[in-house]
C-alpha positions, 0 to 999 in steps of 0.5 A: 643847126643847118645840115649841108646837102647835095653838092654843098655837103660833098664839098664840105666833106672834101674840104674836111678830108683835105684839111686832115690830109694836110696834117700829115704833110709835115712828115715827108722826104726832103725835096731839095727845094727847101730844108724840110724833110728826111734824108738818108745816107748809106755808110755801109751795107747795114749802116745809115745816117738818117736825118730830118731837118726843118726851119722850125726850131721849136720842133727839135724833139719832133725832128728826132722822133721823125728821124727815128720813125724814118729809120724804122721805116727804112730798116723795115723796107730793107728787110731788117728787124732791129736797129741800133741808134748811135749818138744823136746829133743836133745841128743848127745851120744857116740857109741863105736864100739867094733866088729871084724871090729874094729880089724886089721887082721895080717897074717904071713907065706910065699908064697901064703896061705902057712902056713898063719894064721890070728890074730886079733889085737885090734885097738883103739875103734872107737867112733862116736857121735850119735845125737838123737832127741826125741818127747814125743807125746800124740795122740787124736781123737779130736783136742785140742787147741795145737794139730796138725792134723796128715794128715796135717803133712803127707800131707807135705810129707817126709822131704828131 
């Protein structure tokens, strides 16, 4: 078996770390550019709605786990020790892409770059199903009969 040495070994190690780091990138805040990630909306002082959405329908259970994990993170950041999760809502909504990338460039002219210009020809809109799970969460400093301890959820680690 060949062993990588010197610069090659360092590059292999760096590539391996980058691949492992990419495994965790699925859990993230929504960035507004694509429907993937978590969001939270504050309803009142201790009441939030935490949601997670994705185009991947097969991740429905994982979306709920990620939303629950984010709810525990948020509660911990706010200084709470417990949370009560209400009825979980699962929704499927349509995301229609109507951006320049949903058009097809068509060039005309002759020769390499001679007299060519780009015309954007609209294509059919791309529709994708976005799966969203929303958890209504009420945070508390003291436990109630149905409250979940935040550290117990966080201690399980990020769902994979």
